[in-house]
C-alpha positions in Angstrom: -30.7 0.3 4.1 -28.1 2.6 3.5 -28.4 5.6 1.2 -25.4 6.5 -1.0 -22.8 8.8 0.7 -21.2 11.5 -1.4 -17.6 12.2 -0.5 -17.6 15.6 -1.9 -17.7 16.8 1.7 -14.4 16.0 3.5 -16.1 14.4 6.5 -14.3 11.2 7.1 -16.1 10.2 10.3 -19.5 10.6 8.5 -18.8 7.5 6.3 -18.4 5.2 9.0 -21.7 4.0 10.7 -21.3 2.0 13.8 -20.9 2.7 17.6 -17.9 4.6 18.3 -17.0 2.1 21.2 -16.5 -0.7 18.6 -13.0 -1.9 18.3 -10.8 -0.8 15.7 -8.7 -3.3 13.8 -5.4 -2.5 12.0 -5.4 -3.0 8.3 -2.6 -2.9 5.8 -3.3 -1.0 2.6 -1.8 -2.9 -0.2 -4.2 -2.7 -3.2 -5.2 0.8 -4.7 -7.2 1.5 -7.6 -6.8 5.0 -9.2 -10.0 6.7 -10.6 -9.4 9.2 -13.6 -8.7 12.5 -11.9 -10.9 15.5 -12.9 -9.0 18.1 -14.9 -9.5 21.7 -13.5 -6.7 23.1 -15.5 -6.5 24.4 -19.3 -3.7 21.6 -19.8 -5.1 18.4 -21.6 -2.2 16.5 -20.6 -2.3 17.3 -17.0 -4.4 14.3 -15.8 -2.2 11.6 -17.8 1.1 13.0 -16.2 -0.3 13.1 -12.7 -1.6 9.7 -12.8 1.6 8.4 -14.1 3.4 10.1 -11.4 1.0 8.8 -8.7 1.4 5.3 -9.8 5.2 5.5 -9.7 5.1 7.1 -6.1 2.7 4.3 -4.9 4.9 1.6 -6.2 7.8 3.2 -4.5 5.7 3.2 -1.5 5.0 -0.5 -1.8 1.4 -0.3 -2.5 0.4 -2.6 -5.4 -1.8 -1.2 -8.2 -3.8 -4.1 -9.2 -6.6 -2.8 -11.8 -5.6 -2.0 -15.3 -6.7 1.1 -16.8 -9.1 -1.1 -19.1 -10.5 -2.7 -16.2 -11.4 0.6 -14.3 -12.7 2.1 -17.7 -14.9 -1.0 -18.2 -16.3 -0.7 -14.5 -16.9 2.9 -14.9 -18.7 2.5 -18.4 -20.9 -0.3 -17.2 -21.9 1.8 -14.3 -22.2 5.0 -16.4 -20.1 6.8 -13.8 -18.9 10.1 -15.4 -17.9 12.2 -12.5 -14.9 10.4 -10.7 -13.9 13.2 -8.3 -16.1 11.7 -5.6 -17.4 8.3 -5.2 -20.4 6.9 -3.3 -20.0 4.3 -0.5 -21.9 1.8 -2.4 -19.5 2.4 -5.5 -16.4 2.1 -3.4 -17.4 -1.3 -1.8 -18.5 -2.6 -5.3 -15.0 -1.7 -6.6 -13.3 -3.6 -3.9 -15.2 -6.7 -4.8 -15.0 -6.4 -8.4 -11.4 -5.0 -8.7 -10.0 -6.6 -5.6 -8.9 -3.3 -4.1 -8.5 -2.1 -0.5 -9.0 1.6 -1.4 -9.9 3.8 -4.2 -7.9 7.0 -5.1 -10.2 9.8 -6.3 -9.0 13.5 -6.9 -8.5 16.4 -9.2 -5.7 18.3 -10.9 -6.2 21.8 -9.7 -3.3 23.6 -11.2 -0.9 22.5 -14.0 0.6 25.5 -15.9 3.9 27.2 -17.0 3.9 31.0 -16.8 5.6 33.1 -19.6 8.2 34.0 -17.2 9.1 30.3 -16.7 7.2 30.0 -13.2 5.9 26.5 -13.1 2.8 25.7 -10.9 1.1 22.4 -10.0 -1.4 21.4 -7.4 -3.6 18.3 -6.8 -6.5 17.4 -4.3 -6.6 13.5 -3.6 -8.2 11.2 -1.3 -8.2 7.4 -0.5 -11.6 5.8 0.0 -11.9 2.4 1.8 -13.6 -0.1 0.1 -14.4 -1.8 3.3 -17.0 0.8 4.7 -16.6 3.8 2.3 -14.7 5.8 4.7 -12.1 8.4 3.8 -8.8 7.0 4.9 -6.5 9.7 3.8 -6.9 13.3 2.0 -4.5 16.0 1.0 -4.4 19.1 -1.0 -0.9 20.2 -2.2 0.4 23.0 -4.7 3.7 24.4 -5.4 5.2 27.0 -7.6 8.6 26.8 -8.9 9.5 30.1 -6.7 8.5 28.1 -3.5 12.2 26.7 -3.7 14.0 29.9 -4.7 16.8 30.7 -2.4 19.4 33.2 -2.2 19.9 35.2 -5.5 17.1 33.2 -7.1 19.1 29.7 -6.8 16.9 26.7 -6.6 13.8 27.9 -8.5 12.1 25.0 -10.6 11.3 26.2 -13.8 10.2 22.8 -15.3 6.4 21.9 -15.0 7.4 18.0 -15.1 9.7 18.5 -12.1 7.3 20.6 -9.8 4.4 18.4 -10.8 6.5 15.4 -9.9 7.3 17.0 -6.5 3.8 17.8 -5.7 2.8 14.2 -6.3 5.7 12.7 -4.2 5.0 15.0 -1.3 1.4 14.1 -1.3 2.0 10.3 -1.5 4.6 10.3 1.4 1.9 11.4 3.8 -0.1 8.2 3.1 0.4 5.7 6.1 0.8 2.0 5.2 -1.4 0.9 7.9 -4.9 2.2 8.8 -7.2 1.5 11.7 -10.8 0.9 10.8 -13.7 0.0 13.4 -15.4 -3.1 12.8 -18.1 -2.6 10.5 -21.8 -3.6 11.1 -22.6 -2.5 7.5 -24.9 -5.1 5.6 -23.2 -7.0 2.8 -26.1 -5.7 0.6 -27.0 -2.0 0.4 -29.3 -0.1 -2.0 -27.5 2.3 -4.4 -30.8 4.1 -5.4 -34.2 4.5 -3.8 -37.1 5.5 -5.9 -40.4 5.9 -4.3 
């Protein structure tokens, strides 16, 4: 019996429970479900902008987003999942079966603001969780300000929040490899989500 694994700690190796000498199999990532990102900013539109940008960049990368927002919301509502910044191994595996996904993307919008002086700032934290064994396949944390691109005489500064946020997402997504290696899993097809004694 396996207890739920909380992915709030960034320990990818802890999610895979099998002998370290088991052979690794190549696996192509094609179908991704994006869970609603947590919004740690004061901008109520931050999550919807970032989610739209994530979908666009994932499509450009060749990843197929198979679950509609209605399907995802229905899944979360039926299981009473309110916090989507992390996901248990059990929930990740169930999403793989119910939503036909290879991985689940979870994360947060950490910064999304435009200063009075036109200094735009955006930042996200994102992780891809395997629906095969619940391991973290990829994780990144990236943040930019418009002044990060400032050159000589202030040329190149980005003062548009939309542009800087889109650049944050683009640079994060380009770091996702198309192929992953996962060890043969000895996980049982059945596992307990909660144990009450």
